[in-house]
All heavy atoms as a GROMACS GRO file, in nm:
protein
  551
    1MET      N    1   1.327   3.855   2.096
    1MET     CA    2   1.292   3.725   2.152
    1MET      C    3   1.359   3.616   2.068
    1MET      O    4   1.356   3.621   1.946
    1MET     CB    5   1.140   3.708   2.152
    1MET     CG    6   1.094   3.577   2.209
    1MET     SD    7   0.915   3.559   2.208
    1MET     CE    8   0.881   3.610   2.374
    2THR      N    9   1.417   3.521   2.134
    2THR     CA   10   1.484   3.411   2.066
    2THR      C   11   1.383   3.305   2.025
    2THR      O   12   1.289   3.276   2.098
    2THR     CB   13   1.588   3.347   2.161
    2THR    OG1   14   1.678   3.449   2.203
    2THR    CG2   15   1.666   3.238   2.092
    3HIS      N   16   1.405   3.252   1.905
    3HIS     CA   17   1.318   3.145   1.856
    3HIS      C   18   1.403   3.022   1.826
    3HIS      O   19   1.518   3.034   1.783
    3HIS     CB   20   1.245   3.187   1.728
    3HIS     CG   21   1.136   3.286   1.755
    3HIS    ND1   22   1.011   3.248   1.796
    3HIS    CD2   23   1.134   3.420   1.750
    3HIS    CE1   24   0.937   3.355   1.814
    3HIS    NE2   25   1.011   3.462   1.787
    4PHE      N   26   1.346   2.907   1.851
    4PHE     CA   27   1.414   2.781   1.826
    4PHE      C   28   1.329   2.698   1.730
    4PHE      O   29   1.206   2.701   1.738
    4PHE     CB   30   1.434   2.703   1.956
    4PHE     CG   31   1.525   2.772   2.053
    4PHE    CD1   32   1.474   2.861   2.146
    4PHE    CD2   33   1.661   2.748   2.051
    4PHE    CE1   34   1.557   2.926   2.236
    4PHE    CE2   35   1.745   2.813   2.141
    4PHE     CZ   36   1.694   2.902   2.232
    5THR      N   37   1.395   2.624   1.644
    5THR     CA   38   1.326   2.531   1.555
    5THR      C   39   1.386   2.393   1.578
    5THR      O   40   1.508   2.376   1.573
    5THR     CB   41   1.343   2.572   1.407
    5THR    OG1   42   1.288   2.703   1.391
    5THR    CG2   43   1.271   2.475   1.315
    6THR      N   44   1.299   2.297   1.605
    6THR     CA   45   1.341   2.159   1.629
    6THR      C   46   1.267   2.070   1.531
    6THR      O   47   1.146   2.084   1.513
    6THR     CB   48   1.305   2.116   1.773
    6THR    OG1   49   1.360   2.211   1.865
    6THR    CG2   50   1.358   1.978   1.803
    7THR      N   51   1.340   1.980   1.467
    7THR     CA   52   1.278   1.887   1.373
    7THR      C   53   1.299   1.745   1.423
    7THR      O   54   1.411   1.708   1.460
    7THR     CB   55   1.337   1.903   1.232
    7THR    OG1   56   1.316   2.038   1.189
    7THR    CG2   57   1.272   1.808   1.133
    8VAL      N   58   1.192   1.669   1.427
    8VAL     CA   59   1.199   1.528   1.465
    8VAL      C   60   1.128   1.445   1.359
    8VAL      O   61   1.049   1.497   1.279
    8VAL     CB   62   1.137   1.502   1.605
    8VAL    CG1   63   1.215   1.572   1.713
    8VAL    CG2   64   0.991   1.541   1.608
    9HIS      N   65   1.156   1.317   1.358
    9HIS     CA   66   1.091   1.225   1.266
    9HIS      C   67   0.999   1.133   1.346
    9HIS      O   68   1.040   1.078   1.447
    9HIS     CB   69   1.197   1.146   1.188
    9HIS     CG   70   1.278   1.236   1.100
    9HIS    ND1   71   1.397   1.290   1.139
    9HIS    CD2   72   1.252   1.285   0.976
    9HIS    CE1   73   1.443   1.367   1.042
    9HIS    NE2   74   1.357   1.366   0.943
   10VAL      N   75   0.876   1.122   1.298
   10VAL     CA   76   0.774   1.046   1.370
   10VAL      C   77   0.722   0.934   1.280
   10VAL      O   78   0.683   0.957   1.166
   10VAL     CB   79   0.657   1.138   1.414
   10VAL    CG1   80   0.549   1.059   1.483
   10VAL    CG2   81   0.710   1.248   1.506
   11ASP      N   82   0.720   0.814   1.335
   11ASP     CA   83   0.674   0.696   1.262
   11ASP      C   84   0.530   0.664   1.299
   11ASP      O   85   0.488   0.681   1.414
   11ASP     CB   86   0.763   0.577   1.298
   11ASP     CG   87   0.739   0.458   1.207
   11ASP    OD1   88   0.696   0.477   1.092
   11ASP    OD2   89   0.764   0.344   1.252
   12GLY      N   90   0.453   0.620   1.201
   12GLY     CA   91   0.320   0.567   1.227
   12GLY      C   92   0.203   0.656   1.189
   12GLY      O   93   0.089   0.610   1.193
   13MET      N   94   0.226   0.780   1.155
   13MET     CA   95   0.114   0.867   1.118
   13MET      C   96   0.069   0.836   0.975
   13MET      O   97   0.152   0.816   0.887
   13MET     CB   98   0.154   1.015   1.128
   13MET     CG   99   0.180   1.059   1.269
   13MET     SD  100   0.194   1.239   1.286
   13MET     CE  101   0.346   1.269   1.200
   14THR      N  102  -0.063   0.830   0.956
   14THR     CA  103  -0.115   0.794   0.824
   14THR      C  104  -0.218   0.892   0.768
   14THR      O  105  -0.253   0.881   0.651
   14THR     CB  106  -0.181   0.654   0.829
   14THR    OG1  107  -0.287   0.657   0.925
   14THR    CG2  108  -0.081   0.546   0.866
   15CYS      N  109  -0.268   0.985   0.851
   15CYS     CA  110  -0.377   1.071   0.803
   15CYS      C  111  -0.380   1.204   0.877
   15CYS      O  112  -0.302   1.228   0.969
   15CYS     CB  113  -0.511   0.999   0.821
   15CYS     SG  114  -0.551   0.970   0.995
   16GLY      N  115  -0.476   1.287   0.840
   16GLY     CA  116  -0.492   1.417   0.902
   16GLY      C  117  -0.523   1.409   1.050
   16GLY      O  118  -0.481   1.495   1.128
   17HIS      N  119  -0.597   1.307   1.091
   17HIS     CA  120  -0.628   1.291   1.234
   17HIS      C  121  -0.500   1.265   1.312
   17HIS      O  122  -0.483   1.317   1.423
   17HIS     CB  123  -0.728   1.178   1.255
   17HIS     CG  124  -0.765   1.160   1.400
   17HIS    ND1  125  -0.698   1.072   1.481
   17HIS    CD2  126  -0.858   1.221   1.477
   17HIS    CE1  127  -0.750   1.079   1.603
   17HIS    NE2  128  -0.846   1.168   1.603
   18CYS      N  129  -0.411   1.186   1.256
   18CYS     CA  130  -0.282   1.160   1.321
   18CYS      C  131  -0.205   1.291   1.339
   18CYS      O  132  -0.150   1.318   1.446
   18CYS     CB  133  -0.197   1.065   1.236
   18CYS     SG  134  -0.272   0.906   1.201
   19VAL      N  135  -0.202   1.371   1.233
   19VAL     CA  136  -0.133   1.500   1.238
   19VAL      C  137  -0.194   1.588   1.346
   19VAL      O  138  -0.122   1.650   1.426
   19VAL     CB  139  -0.139   1.570   1.100
   19VAL    CG1  140  -0.088   1.713   1.109
   19VAL    CG2  141  -0.062   1.491   0.996
   20SER      N  142  -0.326   1.593   1.353
   20SER     CA  143  -0.394   1.674   1.454
   20SER      C  144  -0.360   1.629   1.596
   20SER      O  145  -0.336   1.712   1.684
   20SER     CB  146  -0.546   1.668   1.434
   20SER     OG  147  -0.582   1.727   1.313
   21SER      N  148  -0.357   1.498   1.617
   21SER     CA  149  -0.326   1.445   1.751
   21SER      C  150  -0.185   1.482   1.795
   21SER      O  151  -0.164   1.528   1.907
   21SER     CB  152  -0.341   1.293   1.752
   21SER     OG  153  -0.474   1.256   1.728
   22VAL      N  154  -0.089   1.464   1.706
   22VAL     CA  155   0.050   1.496   1.738
   22VAL      C  156   0.066   1.646   1.759
   22VAL      O  157   0.129   1.691   1.855
   22VAL     CB  158   0.146   1.443   1.628
   22VAL    CG1  159   0.286   1.499   1.647
   22VAL    CG2  160   0.149   1.291   1.629
   23THR      N  161   0.006   1.725   1.671
   23THR     CA  162   0.014   1.871   1.682
   23THR      C  163  -0.043   1.919   1.814
   23THR      O  164   0.018   2.001   1.884
   23THR     CB  165  -0.058   1.937   1.564
   23THR    OG1  166   0.004   1.896   1.441
   23THR    CG2  167  -0.055   2.088   1.573
   24GLU      N  168  -0.157   1.868   1.852
   24GLU     CA  169  -0.222   1.908   1.977
   24GLU      C  170  -0.134   1.878   2.098
   24GLU      O  171  -0.118   1.962   2.188
   24GLU     CB  172  -0.357   1.838   1.991
   24GLU     CG  173  -0.434   1.875   2.115
   24GLU     CD  174  -0.568   1.804   2.123
   24GLU    OE1  175  -0.632   1.782   2.018
   24GLU    OE2  176  -0.608   1.769   2.235
   25GLU      N  177  -0.077   1.759   2.102
   25GLU     CA  178   0.009   1.722   2.216
   25GLU      C  179   0.135   1.808   2.222
   25GLU      O  180   0.176   1.851   2.329
   25GLU     CB  181   0.047   1.574   2.208
   25GLU     CG  182  -0.068   1.479   2.233
   25GLU     CD  183  -0.125   1.486   2.374
   25GLU    OE1  184  -0.054   1.528   2.468
   25GLU    OE2  185  -0.243   1.451   2.390
   26LEU      N  186   0.196   1.834   2.106
   26LEU     CA  187   0.318   1.914   2.104
   26LEU      C  188   0.289   2.060   2.139
   26LEU      O  189   0.368   2.124   2.209
   26LEU     CB  190   0.386   1.904   1.968
   26LEU     CG  191   0.451   1.769   1.939
   26LEU    CD1  192   0.495   1.762   1.793
   26LEU    CD2  193   0.570   1.744   2.032
   27GLU      N  194   0.178   2.114   2.092
   27GLU     CA  195   0.144   2.254   2.122
   27GLU      C  196   0.113   2.275   2.271
   27GLU      O  197   0.117   2.388   2.318
   27GLU     CB  198   0.028   2.302   2.035
   27GLU     CG  199   0.071   2.325   1.891
   27GLU     CD  200  -0.042   2.370   1.800
   27GLU    OE1  201  -0.161   2.350   1.835
   27GLU    OE2  202  -0.011   2.424   1.692
   28ALA      N  203   0.087   2.168   2.343
   28ALA     CA  204   0.062   2.178   2.487
   28ALA      C  205   0.191   2.197   2.568
   28ALA      O  206   0.185   2.234   2.684
   28ALA     CB  207  -0.013   2.053   2.536
   29ILE      N  208   0.306   2.175   2.506
   29ILE     CA  209   0.434   2.193   2.574
   29ILE      C  210   0.459   2.343   2.589
   29ILE      O  211   0.446   2.420   2.493
   29ILE     CB  212   0.550   2.128   2.495
   29ILE    CG1  213   0.530   1.978   2.483
   29ILE    CG2  214   0.684   2.159   2.560
   29ILE    CD1  215   0.630   1.908   2.391
   30ASP      N  216   0.497   2.384   2.709
   30ASP     CA  217   0.524   2.524   2.737
   30ASP      C  218   0.635   2.577   2.645
   30ASP      O  219   0.741   2.515   2.633
   30ASP     CB  220   0.567   2.541   2.883
   30ASP     CG  221   0.582   2.686   2.922
   30ASP    OD1  222   0.496   2.767   2.882
   30ASP    OD2  223   0.681   2.718   2.990
   31GLY      N  224   0.607   2.687   2.577
   31GLY     CA  225   0.706   2.749   2.489
   31GLY      C  226   0.685   2.718   2.342
   31GLY      O  227   0.739   2.788   2.256
   32VAL      N  228   0.607   2.615   2.310
   32VAL     CA  229   0.583   2.580   2.170
   32VAL      C  230   0.484   2.679   2.110
   32VAL      O  231   0.377   2.703   2.164
   32VAL     CB  232   0.531   2.435   2.156
   32VAL    CG1  233   0.488   2.406   2.012
   32VAL    CG2  234   0.638   2.336   2.199
   33GLU      N  235   0.525   2.740   1.997
   33GLU     CA  236   0.441   2.838   1.929
   33GLU      C  237   0.365   2.776   1.812
   33GLU      O  238   0.250   2.809   1.788
   33GLU     CB  239   0.525   2.954   1.879
   33GLU     CG  240   0.580   3.039   1.991
   33GLU     CD  241   0.647   3.164   1.940
   33GLU    OE1  242   0.717   3.157   1.836
   33GLU    OE2  243   0.628   3.269   2.002
   34SER      N  244   0.433   2.688   1.737
   34SER     CA  245   0.365   2.625   1.623
   34SER      C  246   0.431   2.492   1.591
   34SER      O  247   0.546   2.466   1.625
   34SER     CB  248   0.369   2.716   1.500
   34SER     OG  249   0.501   2.732   1.454
   35VAL      N  250   0.352   2.408   1.524
   35VAL     CA  251   0.396   2.276   1.482
   35VAL      C  252   0.354   2.257   1.338
   35VAL      O  253   0.240   2.286   1.302
   35VAL     CB  254   0.332   2.165   1.570
   35VAL    CG1  255   0.372   2.027   1.520
   35VAL    CG2  256   0.371   2.183   1.717
   36SER      N  257   0.446   2.210   1.254
   36SER     CA  258   0.408   2.175   1.117
   36SER      C  259   0.454   2.032   1.089
   36SER      O  260   0.558   1.988   1.139
   36SER     CB  261   0.467   2.273   1.015
   36SER     OG  262   0.608   2.269   1.019
   37VAL      N  263   0.373   1.962   1.012
   37VAL     CA  264   0.400   1.821   0.985
   37VAL      C  265   0.403   1.798   0.835
   37VAL      O  266   0.311   1.838   0.763
   37VAL     CB  267   0.291   1.731   1.048
   37VAL    CG1  268   0.318   1.585   1.016
   37VAL    CG2  269   0.285   1.752   1.199
   38ASP      N  270   0.510   1.734   0.788
   38ASP     CA  271   0.519   1.688   0.650
   38ASP      C  272   0.483   1.540   0.654
   38ASP      O  273   0.568   1.455   0.680
   38ASP     CB  274   0.660   1.710   0.596
   38ASP     CG  275   0.676   1.666   0.451
   38ASP    OD1  276   0.573   1.640   0.384
   38ASP    OD2  277   0.791   1.656   0.404
   39LEU      N  278   0.354   1.512   0.633
   39LEU     CA  279   0.302   1.376   0.646
   39LEU      C  280   0.350   1.286   0.534
   39LEU      O  281   0.335   1.316   0.416
   39LEU     CB  282   0.148   1.379   0.648
   39LEU     CG  283   0.079   1.243   0.661
   39LEU    CD1  284   0.110   1.178   0.795
   39LEU    CD2  285  -0.071   1.260   0.643
   40LYS      N  286   0.408   1.174   0.573
   40LYS     CA  287   0.446   1.067   0.481
   40LYS      C  288   0.366   0.945   0.524
   40LYS      O  289   0.412   0.866   0.607
   40LYS     CB  290   0.596   1.037   0.489
   40LYS     CG  291   0.686   1.156   0.462
   40LYS     CD  292   0.695   1.186   0.315
   40LYS     CE  293   0.808   1.284   0.289
   40LYS     NZ  294   0.766   1.404   0.221
   41ALA      N  295   0.244   0.935   0.473
   41ALA     CA  296   0.152   0.830   0.516
   41ALA      C  297   0.217   0.693   0.503
   41ALA      O  298   0.267   0.656   0.398
   41ALA     CB  299   0.024   0.835   0.434
   42GLY      N  300   0.218   0.619   0.614
   42GLY     CA  301   0.275   0.486   0.615
   42GLY      C  302   0.426   0.485   0.627
   42GLY      O  303   0.488   0.380   0.627
   43GLY      N  304   0.486   0.602   0.637
   43GLY     CA  305   0.631   0.611   0.649
   43GLY      C  306   0.670   0.696   0.769
   43GLY      O  307   0.597   0.702   0.867
   44VAL      N  308   0.783   0.762   0.757
   44VAL     CA  309   0.833   0.848   0.864
   44VAL      C  310   0.807   0.993   0.826
   44VAL      O  311   0.857   1.041   0.725
   44VAL     CB  312   0.983   0.823   0.890
   44VAL    CG1  313   1.036   0.917   0.997
   44VAL    CG2  314   1.006   0.678   0.931
   45SER      N  315   0.727   1.061   0.906
   45SER     CA  316   0.690   1.201   0.880
   45SER      C  317   0.786   1.294   0.952
   45SER      O  318   0.839   1.262   1.059
   45SER     CB  319   0.548   1.227   0.929
   45SER     OG  320   0.456   1.142   0.863
   46GLU      N  321   0.808   1.412   0.892
   46GLU     CA  322   0.894   1.512   0.952
   46GLU      C  323   0.807   1.614   1.026
   46GLU      O  324   0.714   1.670   0.968
   46GLU     CB  325   0.977   1.581   0.844
   46GLU     CG  326   1.081   1.675   0.899
   46GLU     CD  327   1.170   1.728   0.790
   46GLU    OE1  328   1.272   1.662   0.759
   46GLU    OE2  329   1.139   1.836   0.736
   47VAL      N  330   0.838   1.637   1.153
   47VAL     CA  331   0.763   1.729   1.236
   47VAL      C  332   0.856   1.842   1.278
   47VAL      O  333   0.963   1.816   1.336
   47VAL     CB  334   0.705   1.658   1.360
   47VAL    CG1  335   0.630   1.756   1.449
   47VAL    CG2  336   0.615   1.542   1.318
   48THR      N  337   0.815   1.966   1.248
   48THR     CA  338   0.896   2.083   1.282
   48THR      C  339   0.824   2.162   1.391
   48THR      O  340   0.706   2.194   1.377
   48THR     CB  341   0.920   2.170   1.158
   48THR    OG1  342   0.982   2.090   1.057
   48THR    CG2  343   1.009   2.289   1.191
   49ILE      N  344   0.897   2.191   1.497
   49ILE     CA  345   0.842   2.260   1.613
   49ILE      C  346   0.913   2.394   1.627
   49ILE      O  347   1.036   2.399   1.638
   49ILE     CB  348   0.864   2.176   1.741
   49ILE    CG1  349   0.803   2.037   1.724
   49ILE    CG2  350   0.808   2.249   1.864
   49ILE    CD1  351   0.866   1.931   1.810
   50ASP      N  352   0.835   2.503   1.627
   50ASP     CA  353   0.889   2.636   1.652
   50ASP      C  354   0.853   2.674   1.795
   50ASP      O  355   0.737   2.660   1.836
   50ASP     CB  356   0.832   2.739   1.554
   50ASP     CG  357   0.883   2.715   1.413
   50ASP    OD1  358   1.005   2.694   1.397
   50ASP    OD2  359   0.802   2.717   1.319
   51SER      N  360   0.953   2.722   1.869
   51SER     CA  361   0.930   2.753   2.010
   51SER      C  362   1.010   2.874   2.054
   51SER      O  363   1.102   2.918   1.986
   51SER     CB  364   0.967   2.631   2.095
   51SER     OG  365   1.103   2.597   2.074
   52THR      N  366   0.973   2.925   2.171
   52THR     CA  367   1.042   3.040   2.228
   52THR      C  368   1.158   3.000   2.317
   52THR      O  369   1.232   3.084   2.365
   52THR     CB  370   0.944   3.126   2.312
   52THR    OG1  371   0.885   3.044   2.413
   52THR    CG2  372   0.836   3.185   2.224
   53ARG      N  373   1.171   2.869   2.340
   53ARG     CA  374   1.284   2.817   2.419
   53ARG      C  375   1.320   2.680   2.366
   53ARG      O  376   1.244   2.619   2.291
   53ARG     CB  377   1.248   2.809   2.568
   53ARG     CG  378   1.135   2.714   2.598
   53ARG     CD  379   1.103   2.712   2.749
   53ARG     NE  380   1.000   2.615   2.780
   53ARG     CZ  381   1.021   2.486   2.802
   53ARG    NH1  382   1.141   2.436   2.796
   53ARG    NH2  383   0.920   2.405   2.831
   54LYS      N  384   1.436   2.631   2.405
   54LYS     CA  385   1.479   2.497   2.363
   54LYS      C  386   1.391   2.394   2.434
   54LYS      O  387   1.373   2.399   2.555
   54LYS     CB  388   1.626   2.476   2.400
   54LYS     CG  389   1.680   2.344   2.356
   54LYS     CD  390   1.804   2.362   2.272
   54LYS     CE  391   1.865   2.229   2.233
   54LYS     NZ  392   1.801   2.173   2.116
   55ILE      N  393   1.334   2.306   2.356
   55ILE     CA  394   1.246   2.201   2.410
   55ILE      C  395   1.328   2.072   2.421
   55ILE      O  396   1.393   2.031   2.325
   55ILE     CB  397   1.124   2.177   2.319
   55ILE    CG1  398   1.049   2.308   2.290
   55ILE    CG2  399   1.032   2.071   2.379
   55ILE    CD1  400   0.988   2.376   2.410
   56LYS      N  401   1.324   2.011   2.538
   56LYS     CA  402   1.398   1.886   2.559
   56LYS      C  403   1.342   1.775   2.470
   56LYS      O  404   1.221   1.762   2.455
   56LYS     CB  405   1.392   1.843   2.705
   56LYS     CG  406   1.468   1.933   2.798
   56LYS     CD  407   1.465   1.880   2.938
   56LYS     CE  408   1.544   1.972   3.029
   56LYS     NZ  409   1.548   1.920   3.167
   57HIS      N  410   1.433   1.694   2.417
   57HIS     CA  411   1.393   1.582   2.331
   57HIS      C  412   1.298   1.488   2.404
   57HIS      O  413   1.204   1.436   2.346
   57HIS     CB  414   1.517   1.507   2.281
   57HIS     CG  415   1.484   1.399   2.183
   57HIS    ND1  416   1.450   1.426   2.052
   57HIS    CD2  417   1.477   1.265   2.197
   57HIS    CE1  418   1.422   1.310   1.991
   57HIS    NE2  419   1.439   1.212   2.077
   58GLU      N  420   1.322   1.470   2.534
   58GLU     CA  421   1.236   1.380   2.613
   58GLU      C  422   1.093   1.432   2.616
   58GLU      O  423   0.998   1.353   2.608
   58GLU     CB  424   1.290   1.366   2.756
   58GLU     CG  425   1.422   1.295   2.767
   58GLU     CD  426   1.543   1.385   2.735
   58GLU    OE1  427   1.528   1.510   2.735
   58GLU    OE2  428   1.649   1.331   2.706
   59ALA      N  429   1.075   1.563   2.629
   59ALA     CA  430   0.941   1.622   2.632
   59ALA      C  431   0.870   1.602   2.498
   59ALA      O  432   0.751   1.572   2.494
   59ALA     CB  433   0.948   1.770   2.667
   60ILE      N  434   0.945   1.617   2.390
   60ILE     CA  435   0.888   1.596   2.257
   60ILE      C  436   0.848   1.450   2.240
   60ILE      O  437   0.737   1.420   2.196
   60ILE     CB  438   0.988   1.640   2.148
   60ILE    CG1  439   1.011   1.791   2.156
   60ILE    CG2  440   0.940   1.597   2.010
   60ILE    CD1  441   1.126   1.842   2.072
   61SER      N  442   0.938   1.360   2.276
   61SER     CA  443   0.910   1.216   2.263
   61SER      C  444   0.788   1.175   2.345
   61SER      O  445   0.705   1.098   2.298
   61SER     CB  446   1.030   1.134   2.306
   61SER     OG  447   1.138   1.153   2.217
   62GLU      N  448   0.778   1.229   2.468
   62GLU     CA  449   0.664   1.196   2.554
   62GLU      C  450   0.533   1.248   2.494
   62GLU      O  451   0.432   1.178   2.499
   62GLU     CB  452   0.686   1.254   2.694
   62GLU     CG  453   0.791   1.180   2.773
   62GLU     CD  454   0.823   1.247   2.906
   62GLU    OE1  455   0.749   1.338   2.948
   62GLU    OE2  456   0.924   1.208   2.966
   63ALA      N  457   0.535   1.368   2.439
   63ALA     CA  458   0.414   1.425   2.380
   63ALA      C  459   0.370   1.344   2.258
   63ALA      O  460   0.251   1.314   2.240
   63ALA     CB  461   0.437   1.571   2.341
   64VAL      N  462   0.466   1.306   2.175
   64VAL     CA  463   0.435   1.226   2.057
   64VAL      C  464   0.382   1.088   2.099
   64VAL      O  465   0.285   1.038   2.042
   64VAL     CB  466   0.559   1.213   1.965
   64VAL    CG1  467   0.537   1.110   1.855
   64VAL    CG2  468   0.593   1.350   1.904
   65ALA      N  469   0.442   1.029   2.202
   65ALA     CA  470   0.396   0.900   2.253
   65ALA      C  471   0.255   0.911   2.309
   65ALA      O  472   0.173   0.819   2.292
   65ALA     CB  473   0.492   0.847   2.359
   66GLU      N  474   0.224   1.022   2.376
   66GLU     CA  475   0.090   1.045   2.430
   66GLU      C  476  -0.014   1.044   2.318
   66GLU      O  477  -0.128   0.999   2.336
   66GLU     CB  478   0.087   1.177   2.506
   66GLU     CG  479  -0.042   1.204   2.578
   66GLU     CD  480  -0.070   1.111   2.696
   66GLU    OE1  481   0.024   1.060   2.759
   66GLU    OE2  482  -0.189   1.088   2.723
   67ALA      N  483   0.026   1.091   2.201
   67ALA     CA  484  -0.062   1.091   2.083
   67ALA      C  485  -0.068   0.953   2.018
   67ALA      O  486  -0.152   0.930   1.931
   67ALA     CB  487  -0.016   1.196   1.982
   68GLY      N  488   0.019   0.862   2.060
   68GLY     CA  489   0.016   0.725   2.009
   68GLY      C  490   0.118   0.695   1.901
   68GLY      O  491   0.106   0.594   1.829
   69TYR      N  492   0.222   0.776   1.892
   69TYR     CA  493   0.322   0.758   1.785
   69TYR      C  494   0.462   0.756   1.845
   69TYR      O  495   0.480   0.773   1.964
   69TYR     CB  496   0.307   0.868   1.679
   69TYR     CG  497   0.166   0.869   1.627
   69TYR    CD1  498   0.073   0.959   1.680
   69TYR    CD2  499   0.123   0.775   1.535
   69TYR    CE1  500  -0.059   0.956   1.639
   69TYR    CE2  501  -0.009   0.772   1.494
   69TYR     CZ  502  -0.100   0.861   1.546
   69TYR     OH  503  -0.230   0.857   1.506
   70LEU      N  504   0.562   0.738   1.759
   70LEU     CA  505   0.698   0.717   1.805
   70LEU      C  506   0.794   0.809   1.733
   70LEU      O  507   0.795   0.813   1.608
   70LEU     CB  508   0.738   0.571   1.780
   70LEU     CG  509   0.880   0.530   1.817
   70LEU    CD1  510   0.899   0.533   1.968
   70LEU    CD2  511   0.909   0.390   1.763
   71VAL      N  512   0.877   0.882   1.811
   71VAL     CA  513   0.986   0.960   1.752
   71VAL      C  514   1.097   0.861   1.720
   71VAL      O  515   1.137   0.783   1.805
   71VAL     CB  516   1.036   1.069   1.848
   71VAL    CG1  517   1.161   1.138   1.791
   71VAL    CG2  518   0.928   1.171   1.874
   72VAL      N  519   1.146   0.864   1.596
   72VAL     CA  520   1.254   0.775   1.555
   72VAL      C  521   1.382   0.855   1.542
   72VAL      O  522   1.378   0.978   1.527
   72VAL     CB  523   1.221   0.700   1.425
   72VAL    CG1  524   1.104   0.605   1.446
   72VAL    CG2  525   1.190   0.795   1.311
   73ALA      N  526   1.496   0.788   1.546
   73ALA     CA  527   1.625   0.855   1.542
   73ALA      C  528   1.642   0.933   1.413
   73ALA      O  529   1.608   0.886   1.305
   73ALA     CB  530   1.737   0.752   1.556
   74ASN      N  531   1.695   1.054   1.429
   74ASN     CA  532   1.727   1.135   1.312
   74ASN      C  533   1.858   1.084   1.252
   74ASN      O  534   1.939   1.025   1.321
   74ASN     CB  535   1.743   1.282   1.351
   74ASN     CG  536   1.612   1.343   1.397
   74ASN    OD1  537   1.504   1.292   1.368
   74ASN    ND2  538   1.622   1.453   1.469
   75ASP      N  539   1.878   1.111   1.124
   75ASP     CA  540   2.000   1.068   1.058
   75ASP      C  541   2.121   1.149   1.103
   75ASP      O  542   2.234   1.105   1.091
   75ASP     CB  543   1.985   1.078   0.905
   75ASP     CG  544   1.882   0.979   0.853
   75ASP    OD1  545   1.859   0.878   0.920
   75ASP    OD2  546   1.825   1.005   0.746
   76ALA      N  547   2.097   1.270   1.151
   76ALA     CA  548   2.207   1.359   1.188
   76ALA      C  549   2.270   1.318   1.319
   76ALA      O  550   2.212   1.262   1.404
   76ALA     CB  551   2.157   1.503   1.197
   0.00000   0.00000   0.00000
């Protein structure tokens, strides 16, 4: 089985509740197996998504927005 890892940067998260909200929304996307967050309170946090298929950036952005946060442009 093929696995994909996608990393995005999310602005606005400040606490564990923020992490839970974003994680819950992302895990609801079909194919997402796990989500890990490197919280940078008050800054830009790194969110890593492991999935069984490639997840469209738009789907990730929409899920993060549903949680009340914003995906910001990656440096790459």
